[in-house]
N, C-alpha and C positions, 0 to 999 in steps of 0.2 A: 735408479727405482725413481728417481725424477721424472726422466720422461714417461717410466710405465704410470706411474700417478696420471701424468698431462695426460698422455693419451686413453688412461682410462676416466678422467674427468670431461675429457672431452665429448668419450663416446654417452656419457652420462648425459653429458646436455643435448645430446644428438637427441637421445633418446625419447629423453621430456619435450622438447619441443617438437619432437613427432609426434609422442600421444597427444600433448594440449592441442596440436593444430587439429588431429583429428577429434577430438571432443568438441572442439570451437565449431567447425565445422558440424559437426552432429548437432550442436545447442543452435547454431546461426542458420542452417539451410532452411530447417521447417519456417522460421519467423521468414526468409526470403520469399518461400513460396507464395504463402498468405500473401506477402504483401505483392508480389505478381501476380499472384492470381487476383489480387482484387482489380489490378487493373487490364485485365484480357476477357475474353469472352468464355460464357460457359462451352462453346464445341470445343475451344483447345483445350479448356483444362479437362475434358471429358474423354478428347483425343491424346492428350499427352499425360493424365495423372498426376504428375510432377512437373511443375511451370518455374522455371528461375528466372528465363530472361522471355518476356511474351514476346508473340511473333504480331500477333496484332494487338496495339494499345489499343485500350477502352474505358470512359468513364463512366459506364452505365450506371456503373454500380454505388459510384458518390453521387451520380445525378439522383437516383432512387432514394439515399438515404436521407439526402438534402433538399430532397424536392420538400421539406416541410417545415415548417418554422418549430415545428415540436422538438425535432431534436435538436434546437438552438436551443429551447426554454429546458429541456433533459440533461445538457452539457452546464447550463448555468445553475441548476440542482445540484448538479453534481459539483461544481468546481465550489460554490456554498458552503455544501454541508463538508467538503472536504477542508477548505482553510478553516470553517469557522471548528470545526470539530476538533481539526489537528491542535488548533491554537489552546481550546478551553482544553482538552486533553495531553497536554503538554503544562498547563498551568497546575492541572489537578495532581498530576504525576509528578511534578517537579515537586511540590507541597510536599508529596506523602512521602516519597523518596527521600527527600533532606531530613525532614521528620524522625524519618526511622534510622537515618545512616548517623543520626545521633546516639552513640554510645549510654550516654547518661538519661534517656527516653525511660520513664517508666512504662511499664508494660510492653516495651520495646519487644520481647521474644512472641509476645500473647499474641498479639497484631500482626507478627511474620506468620504465626501460623495458619492464622485466619486467612492471610494472604494465599501462602501456599495451598493451602484445602484448595480454597476455589478453583485454582489450577489443574487439580485432579478430580473436583466433583462441583456439576453446575446444577442451578437451580429445575433447567429443563425449559423448552421451549414453552410449553403452555404455564405453566407459572409465571416466566418473563410476561407475557404476552396478558395474562393478567394484572399485573405488577402495571406493564405499561396502560393499560387500561383503566386501572382506578386510577391512576394520575391525570387522567385527562389529557393524553400524548398521543391519542389514536387521530391520524390524517393531518397530524402535524411534522417539522422537520426535527423538531427533539428529540422525536421516536427513535431518528435514526442517529442520534449522537448520545443523548445521555445515559444509555444503556451499555454504549462501547469506551465512555468519558474516561475509562483509565484500564487498561490491560495489568495484569501482576506481572506477566514475564515483564513484560518492557517497565516497569516501575523497579525491579529489584533488579534488574540491569544499571538503571539509573542508580539507582541507592550504591548498588557496589562501585560505580564511578567516584559516586560522590566522597565515600569513605577512602578511597584512595588520595583525596588533597589534603595535605598535610596540616595538621591539628595547629599547629601555629599561627598559618595563616587569619584562623578564625578567632583566635587567641588575641592578636596583633588589632582583628579590626574590633573586638570587644573592648580591648582598652581605648580606639578612638573614637567610642559612643555608639558602634554601631549593635543594632538589637535584629533577632532572628530573620526578620525580613532582611534588612540591611545587608546581612553576610550573604543573605542568600542569592542574594541579586545584584548583589554591588563584588560579591566573590566567589560564591563557587558555581553562578553558570555562567559570569565571563571563561571561566577557567574549563568547563566541562563542552564546550561548543562540539567535539566530535561526537560525544555521547548524546548531544541535544539532538546533534542532524541526525544521527541514527535512529534516535526513538521517533523521533518525526516523520522520518522515510516509512517507519513501519503504522504509526498510525495513518499519515497521510494515503497509502497503501489498503489498509482496512478501509478507510472511507470513500474511497474511489471506487473501492469492488461491492459497495452496499447494495445488495440486493436482495436476501432473504428478509432482511428486516424492515424493507419497502415492500416486499408483497404482503408480509404480515400486517402494517402499520399503516399503511399509505391506501387507501378505498379509491381517492382522486387520480386517474390517470394523468390529470393536469400536473402534478405533483411528482411526477414519476422522475426517479434520474436517470441515468446515463444508460447502467446497465441493466435497469426493467425495460425498459423501450427500445435498446438493441436485440435484447431477447424477443419482445415482439414482432422486431423486423424480420427477423429469422425467421421466427414463424410464416410472417406474412409471407418472404419470400419462397418456402417451402410448400406453398400452396394452402396451409389453411385458412380460415375467414376470421381474421382478425384485425380487419379495418377498418373496425371502428374507431380503434386505438391510437392509426396513422392513417389522416386522408392525405394520402398520395396519389396523383396521377400517371404516376411513369410506372410502367409495369416491371414489376421484380425477376430479377436475370439470377434469382437461385443463386447457385453456387456460388458464383464470384460476390454476390453482396454478403454472403457468410462472412466470406476472407476480407471486406471493406470493415464490417463490424468489427472483426475480432482487431483491425486497424485502428479505426477509431476510438475505440474502450483501451486501448495500450498507449500510443503515442502519446497523450499529454503527461501521462504520469513517468513514461519511459524520458523524454524530455527533462523530468526533475532530476533523475539520478545523476546524470553527469556532472549536477553542481554539487553534488553531496557524496559523490565516490570517494573523495580522499577523507573523508573523516568518516566514509561506513565501516571497512575496515578497523579501524582505531577503535573509534568507539564502540563497536561490539566486542572488540577481544578485550579492550582496560576494563568494561563494563562486567567482564566473568572473571575475572582472576581472585579477588576476596570476596569472601562472603561474612 
């Protein structure tokens, strides 16, 4: 019986590894194709359709993208919006999550209902635009940050994580003379690093991928973040006349430049993920246990 269970267990593990390997290949191979395609020529992409290792290596796509200082300005805009936006979002989200995690807070259930309500119904694009306009945020980077400063889902995950912290720690801190802000910044946040890292990554990805907000609220092309500029590069590489927003003397290599655009837009946020991976699953799961 022990040998049968061992054999079945080994078979189960083998099937699991096989399925996970297939799923991993299905997930990774398209990205490898994109990276390889960005380093090859249009002729090879047209001939092979699916390129994993380029026969002829070429940097023409990246020369086209980085042939103007505009790309570096857009990258700096995206980095600035991502860093400042993530810090601000984590600050206000932590404050609200900690307040709602306190079971003795008056009106806690009403506030939670309003928060959940925003997850089901939103004001819509036009009312949001009118609010941003009336606040004088048009053509300002604040328009890319403030409307997304707090996410209901992220706040709920963080609130649930805070509720898992033993109340005895807070009571001990109060006895030692800590106020609510002291408890939050000295006790709660240091114990919540997995959840903090997870929510920070959520916010960072959101700000890095800012596109629609920039299209709606930024009329000055000099203020565009990387996502909007890269779209203009793709349009230009497709032969459409958008060159007024991109002063490049290098002719676009069409298909390969589209793949290079994907690499440039994905790589920075992809490099951040390994540093947060160990906290990611733990933070998301612990924050979703209790409500």
